[in-house]
GUPA-111038 format. One record per residue (C-alpha): residue in one letter; x, y, z. Coordinates in steps of 0.02 Angstrom, whole numbers, plus 50000, padded with zeros to 5 digits. Each point is the difference from the previous one (the first is absolute). Layout:
<rs>
+---------+-------+-------+-------+
: residuo :  east : north :    up :
+---------+-------+-------+-------+
:       a :     X :     Y :     Z :
...
+---------+-------+-------+-------+
</rs>
This chain:
<rs>
+---------+-------+-------+-------+
: residuo :  east : north :    up :
+---------+-------+-------+-------+
:       m : 50011 : 49998 : 50012 :
:       e : 50065 : 50156 : 49942 :
:       v : 49945 : 50183 : 50045 :
:       f : 50028 : 50174 : 49924 :
:       i : 50018 : 50140 : 50111 :
:       s : 49963 : 50171 : 49947 :
:       h : 50029 : 50147 : 50116 :
:       s : 50075 : 50158 : 50033 :
:       h : 50167 : 50024 : 50068 :
:       r : 49932 : 50078 : 50119 :
:       d : 49929 : 49871 : 50085 :
:       r : 50117 : 49914 : 49962 :
:       h : 49985 : 49907 : 50193 :
:       q : 49834 : 49942 : 50006 :
:       a : 50027 : 49916 : 49818 :
:       i : 50158 : 49914 : 50084 :
:       r : 49874 : 49948 : 50157 :
:       i : 49876 : 49898 : 49865 :
:       r : 50159 : 49936 : 49895 :
:       d : 50068 : 49924 : 50158 :
:       l : 49817 : 49942 : 50072 :
:       l : 49985 : 49927 : 49807 :
:       g : 50181 : 49917 : 50025 :
:       r : 49970 : 49900 : 50130 :
:       y : 49830 : 49901 : 49938 :
:       g : 50099 : 49971 : 49847 :
:       v : 49956 : 50133 : 49886 :
:       q : 50144 : 50075 : 49872 :
:       a : 49983 : 50195 : 49984 :
:       f : 50055 : 50102 : 49841 :
:       f : 50078 : 50161 : 50110 :
:       d : 50075 : 50130 : 49893 :
:       q : 50197 : 50028 : 50064 :
:       e : 50007 : 49817 : 50039 :
:       e : 49943 : 49913 : 49810 :
:       i : 50090 : 50120 : 49919 :
:       y : 50203 : 49986 : 49965 :
:       p : 50104 : 50137 : 49918 :
:       g : 49986 : 49987 : 49824 :
:       d : 49830 : 49967 : 49971 :
:       d : 49870 : 50091 : 49896 :
:       l : 49884 : 50070 : 50135 :
:       p : 49846 : 49993 : 49919 :
:       e : 50017 : 49841 : 49925 :
:       r : 50048 : 49918 : 50159 :
:       i : 49832 : 50071 : 50083 :
:       r : 49917 : 49949 : 49863 :
:       q : 50080 : 49828 : 50017 :
:       g : 49935 : 50009 : 50177 :
:       i : 49849 : 50039 : 49993 :
:       d : 49969 : 49874 : 49860 :
:       d : 50066 : 49865 : 50103 :
:       c : 49917 : 50047 : 50157 :
:       d : 49830 : 49895 : 50048 :
:       f : 49945 : 50150 : 50108 :
:       f : 50019 : 50187 : 49977 :
:       l : 49997 : 50065 : 50181 :
:       l : 49975 : 50196 : 50008 :
:       v : 50067 : 50083 : 50146 :
:       w : 49895 : 50132 : 49992 :
:       s : 50006 : 50177 : 50083 :
:       g : 50007 : 50192 : 49972 :
:       d : 50165 : 49971 : 49952 :
:       a : 49987 : 49869 : 49888 :
:       a : 49852 : 50109 : 49913 :
:       r : 50131 : 50145 : 49972 :
:       s : 50137 : 49860 : 49929 :
:       e : 50011 : 49984 : 49800 :
:       w : 50085 : 49830 : 50013 :
:       v : 49869 : 49924 : 50112 :
:       q : 49856 : 50068 : 49855 :
:       n : 50090 : 49946 : 49861 :
:       e : 50034 : 49797 : 50092 :
:       w : 49817 : 49994 : 50035 :
:       n : 49941 : 50065 : 49820 :
:       l : 50127 : 49862 : 49941 :
:       a : 49939 : 49849 : 50118 :
:       y : 49817 : 50052 : 49952 :
:       e : 50047 : 49991 : 49825 :
:       l : 50064 : 49836 : 50034 :
:       r : 49859 : 49947 : 50094 :
:       k : 50085 : 49956 : 50156 :
:       k : 49895 : 49962 : 50170 :
:       i : 50025 : 50183 : 50074 :
:       v : 49943 : 50000 : 50213 :
:       p : 50034 : 50150 : 50055 :
:       y : 50086 : 50030 : 50162 :
:       v : 49951 : 50205 : 50049 :
:       l : 50087 : 50064 : 50161 :
:       d : 49914 : 50180 : 50024 :
:       g : 49810 : 49980 : 49947 :
:       t : 50072 : 50090 : 49800 :
:       p : 49867 : 49964 : 49888 :
:       l : 50050 : 49890 : 49880 :
:       p : 50058 : 50051 : 49810 :
:       q : 49836 : 50039 : 49897 :
:       g : 50049 : 49859 : 49865 :
:       l : 50002 : 49868 : 50180 :
:       p : 49834 : 50054 : 50069 :
:       n : 49888 : 49855 : 50028 :
:       l : 50177 : 49877 : 50065 :
:       v : 49969 : 49949 : 50185 :
:       y : 50143 : 50058 : 50086 :
:       i : 50077 : 49911 : 50158 :
:       d : 50006 : 50171 : 50146 :
:       s : 50149 : 50000 : 50118 :
:       s : 49934 : 50093 : 50117 :
:       d : 49966 : 49834 : 50092 :
:       q : 50152 : 49938 : 49969 :
:       k : 49975 : 49835 : 50073 :
:       h : 49847 : 49953 : 49927 :
:       g : 50065 : 50104 : 49828 :
:       n : 50153 : 49879 : 50000 :
:       a : 49898 : 49843 : 50032 :
:       i : 49881 : 50049 : 49853 :
:       l : 50162 : 50037 : 49886 :
:       l : 50066 : 49838 : 50031 :
:       e : 49820 : 49882 : 49977 :
:       t : 49980 : 50117 : 49834 :
:       i : 50194 : 49963 : 49932 :
:       l : 50017 : 49815 : 50050 :
:       g : 49782 : 49938 : 49991 :
:       s : 49876 : 49979 : 50113 :
:       g : 50044 : 49862 : 50062 :
:       f : 50163 : 50071 : 50097 :
:       s : 50000 : 50023 : 50171 :
:       p : 50124 : 50105 : 50081 :
:       p : 50035 : 49949 : 50187 :
:       a : 49866 : 50057 : 50095 :
:       g : 50082 : 50085 : 50146 :
:       e : 50053 : 50114 : 49884 :
:       m : 49851 : 50074 : 49948 :
:       f : 49911 : 50053 : 50198 :
:       p : 50098 : 50140 : 50040 :
:       g : 49923 : 50161 : 49984 :
:       r : 49841 : 50113 : 50042 :
:       w : 49841 : 49909 : 50042 :
:       r : 49851 : 50035 : 50093 :
:       a : 49890 : 49869 : 50087 :
:       t : 49844 : 49994 : 50062 :
:       v : 49900 : 49878 : 50116 :
:       d : 49848 : 49980 : 50109 :
:       a : 50018 : 50075 : 50180 :
:       f : 49907 : 49874 : 50118 :
:       g : 49831 : 50098 : 49940 :
:       l : 50041 : 50161 : 50035 :
:       g : 50047 : 50046 : 49831 :
:       q : 50135 : 49993 : 49879 :
:       a : 50186 : 50024 : 50043 :
:       t : 50105 : 50054 : 49860 :
:       f : 50207 : 49997 : 50011 :
:       e : 50126 : 50092 : 49869 :
:       l : 50163 : 49887 : 50026 :
:       d : 50161 : 49986 : 49933 :
:       l : 50071 : 49817 : 49964 :
:       r : 50161 : 50050 : 49998 :
:       r : 50163 : 49886 : 49908 :
:       n : 50077 : 49954 : 50185 :
:       g : 49832 : 49927 : 50028 :
:       q : 49944 : 50135 : 50109 :
:       v : 49822 : 50059 : 50025 :
:       e : 49962 : 50194 : 50029 :
:       g : 49860 : 50086 : 49973 :
:       t : 49812 : 50088 : 50095 :
:       g : 49848 : 49938 : 50038 :
:       r : 49827 : 50079 : 50024 :
:       l : 49811 : 49920 : 50042 :
:       d : 49876 : 50089 : 49880 :
:       a : 49809 : 49997 : 50094 :
:       a : 49893 : 49906 : 49948 :
:       g : 49880 : 49864 : 50069 :
:       a : 49988 : 50019 : 50219 :
:       l : 50113 : 50132 : 49977 :
:       a : 49913 : 50112 : 49876 :
:       q : 49853 : 49987 : 50120 :
:       f : 50107 : 50118 : 50133 :
:       a : 49942 : 50186 : 49981 :
:       d : 50148 : 50072 : 50101 :
:       p : 50079 : 50078 : 49844 :
:       s : 50174 : 49980 : 50151 :
:       v : 49978 : 49816 : 49971 :
:       h : 50009 : 49999 : 49815 :
:       e : 50137 : 50116 : 50000 :
:       l : 50117 : 49867 : 50113 :
:       f : 49944 : 49853 : 49918 :
:       s : 50065 : 50086 : 49848 :
:       m : 50188 : 50054 : 50057 :
:       h : 50154 : 49886 : 49925 :
:       i : 50085 : 49898 : 50098 :
:       p : 50172 : 49950 : 49954 :
:       v : 50027 : 49818 : 49943 :
:       h : 50133 : 49887 : 49997 :
:       g : 50046 : 49809 : 49974 :
:       n : 50104 : 49880 : 49852 :
:       w : 49946 : 49925 : 49860 :
:       s : 50063 : 49844 : 49888 :
:       y : 49982 : 49891 : 49868 :
:       d : 50016 : 49808 : 49959 :
:       d : 50024 : 49934 : 49867 :
:       g : 49959 : 49825 : 50036 :
:       t : 49828 : 50034 : 50057 :
:       q : 49974 : 50167 : 49900 :
:       m : 49940 : 50077 : 50162 :
:       l : 50028 : 50173 : 50066 :
:       t : 49990 : 50043 : 50172 :
:       l : 49965 : 50178 : 50075 :
:       e : 50036 : 49982 : 50181 :
:       t : 49943 : 50210 : 50057 :
:       v : 49989 : 50073 : 50182 :
:       a : 49904 : 50163 : 50002 :
:       s : 50011 : 50134 : 50166 :
:       g : 49856 : 50100 : 50052 :
:       f : 49866 : 50044 : 50120 :
:       g : 50136 : 49917 : 50130 :
:       q : 49962 : 49831 : 49939 :
:       t : 50103 : 49883 : 49866 :
:       q : 49914 : 49905 : 49877 :
:       r : 50119 : 49868 : 49905 :
:       d : 49942 : 49924 : 49838 :
:       v : 50073 : 49842 : 49887 :
:       v : 49938 : 49993 : 49831 :
:       g : 50042 : 49863 : 49878 :
:       i : 49971 : 50040 : 49797 :
:       h : 49997 : 49880 : 49873 :
:       t : 50089 : 50067 : 49844 :
:       t : 50134 : 50000 : 49880 :
:       g : 50068 : 50137 : 50005 :
:       r : 49940 : 50057 : 49812 :
:       e : 49801 : 50078 : 50033 :
:       q : 50018 : 50174 : 49959 :
:       g : 49829 : 50081 : 50087 :
:       t : 49924 : 49933 : 50176 :
:       i : 50048 : 49825 : 50110 :
:       s : 49929 : 49967 : 50138 :
:       g : 50009 : 49870 : 50160 :
:       t : 49946 : 49944 : 50163 :
:       d : 50064 : 50035 : 50175 :
:       r : 50010 : 49880 : 50138 :
:       g : 49810 : 50065 : 50057 :
:       g : 49928 : 49983 : 49831 :
:       r : 49990 : 50166 : 49958 :
:       v : 50045 : 50052 : 49805 :
:       w : 50119 : 50106 : 49954 :
:       v : 50002 : 50082 : 49828 :
:       l : 50163 : 50106 : 49931 :
:       q : 50039 : 50101 : 49865 :
:       r : 50146 : 50038 : 49938 :
:       v : 50014 : 50204 : 49971 :
:       g : 50181 : 50034 : 49949 :
:       a : 50177 : 49995 : 50048 :
:       i : 50086 : 50053 : 50171 :
:       p : 50073 : 50160 : 49953 :
:       t : 50179 : 50010 : 49975 :
:       r : 50101 : 50101 : 50119 :
:       s : 49997 : 50156 : 49862 :
:       d : 49819 : 49978 : 50010 :
:       d : 50000 : 50009 : 50173 :
:       n : 50099 : 50161 : 50015 :
:       a : 49901 : 50085 : 49877 :
:       r : 49823 : 49940 : 50088 :
:       r : 50100 : 50081 : 50180 :
:       r : 50045 : 50156 : 49886 :
:       k : 49824 : 50026 : 49946 :
:       l : 49919 : 49958 : 50143 :
:       r : 50132 : 50134 : 50114 :
:       e : 49941 : 50121 : 49875 :
:       q : 49831 : 49972 : 50026 :
:       i : 50000 : 50001 : 50192 :
:       q : 50106 : 50163 : 50021 :
:       q : 49860 : 50095 : 49871 :
:       v : 49856 : 49935 : 50103 :
:       y : 50110 : 50083 : 50158 :
:       d : 50054 : 50183 : 49910 :
:       q : 49828 : 50009 : 49930 :
:       l : 49913 : 49994 : 50181 :
:       e : 50164 : 50028 : 50127 :
:       h : 49873 : 50149 : 50069 :
:       s : 49842 : 49945 : 50014 :
:       p : 49870 : 49911 : 50134 :
:       v : 49968 : 49858 : 49889 :
:       m : 50200 : 49954 : 49947 :
:       c : 50004 : 49852 : 50128 :
:       t : 49833 : 49933 : 49960 :
:       l : 50055 : 50028 : 49793 :
:       l : 50156 : 49928 : 50009 :
:       s : 49921 : 49846 : 50105 :
:       a : 49909 : 49964 : 49875 :
:       a : 50142 : 50010 : 49876 :
:       c : 50095 : 49908 : 50075 :
:       t : 49858 : 49837 : 50012 :
:       g : 49957 : 50018 : 49854 :
:       i : 50191 : 49972 : 49946 :
:       q : 50002 : 49850 : 50095 :
:       a : 49847 : 49927 : 49966 :
:       k : 50074 : 49973 : 49809 :
:       g : 50140 : 49888 : 50101 :
:       d : 50141 : 50146 : 50033 :
:       d : 50073 : 49994 : 50158 :
:       l : 50038 : 50170 : 50057 :
:       g : 50032 : 49938 : 50214 :
:       l : 49848 : 50039 : 50060 :
:       s : 49872 : 49926 : 50090 :
:       q : 49819 : 50028 : 49973 :
:       q : 49977 : 50020 : 50184 :
:       l : 50093 : 50148 : 49980 :
:       l : 49939 : 50049 : 49863 :
:       l : 49822 : 50019 : 50044 :
:       s : 50053 : 50074 : 50167 :
:       a : 50069 : 50148 : 49890 :
:       a : 49839 : 49985 : 49887 :
:       k : 49915 : 50040 : 50150 :
:       v : 50122 : 50136 : 50069 :
:       e : 50034 : 49919 : 50142 :
:       p : 50128 : 50101 : 50119 :
:       g : 50176 : 49935 : 49935 :
:       a : 49950 : 49882 : 49887 :
:       c : 50023 : 50129 : 49850 :
:       d : 50196 : 50043 : 50049 :
:       r : 50027 : 49816 : 50006 :
:       m : 49948 : 49962 : 49826 :
:       l : 50093 : 50140 : 49964 :
:       e : 50177 : 49963 : 50078 :
:       q : 49963 : 49816 : 49929 :
:       l : 49989 : 50034 : 49840 :
:       r : 50157 : 50135 : 50016 :
:       s : 50099 : 49846 : 50073 :
:       n : 49964 : 49887 : 49854 :
:       g : 50038 : 50116 : 49878 :
:       w : 49830 : 50042 : 49931 :
:       l : 50005 : 50200 : 50051 :
:       r : 50130 : 50129 : 50010 :
+---------+-------+-------+-------+
</rs>
């Protein structure tokens, strides 16, 4: 099996990663300088590489869209009726000549790589399932008749699980008229644990510990899966409750995380600067922080402190501001 990898030189490091991935499964790749030698007729050598390939992998991005070489290569592949597989790096629309092709989205790298391998090696190919689970998942489960518990979980490559959970008001809980009860049960609580995959039994096991409201809930969930499922997977815990997990993306890289933190810092500082001398500053800033933490971004503030600050209880606002500054969210 041979694949021609067409890419902009600015995307070379991503293309190398793809080449190495394919190489681990025995796929030969035509990769620019590595297949072109001094004295070769460059256009002819590229034509030969495209003509000989089984798949033409178009590593597509804004830089690739501006590359004359990339445009010439995919045009030639189109003329030679090669199977063109677009691998989109940054959401740049495909060229007008290829608008209807189904493409691989690399925003969730693990899932994208799985689809790439299955496309190249055939639907019968099954990559090591344990490699396919790291990433972000949303899990839902019945909360003992009180409502539905929702967990935002990061399954990390080292086997650890980190995330948050909340209890959505429903069932018996929905009968409570006191808004403070609903607010209490909608708080996010920390979740941690471990995950593992057994190739022999094809069983994904999640062991989670959720701590909140003075209680600790431990769950062990078994999910029978090949690791090739693209959407939703489900399994049961030891209490017989059904857990439904849906992949929602890849775990952000360090650079993504740094950019997100900068954006949050600017957002919090802007709210504070606009309200610094306002009598409602404490209430509105605590509301903004509550909203941020509800989306899974930990500011290091307890829900109790935020509630106290929102009610302008004595000393609560000063403690909130002090913690925001010590955690680097305010100047």
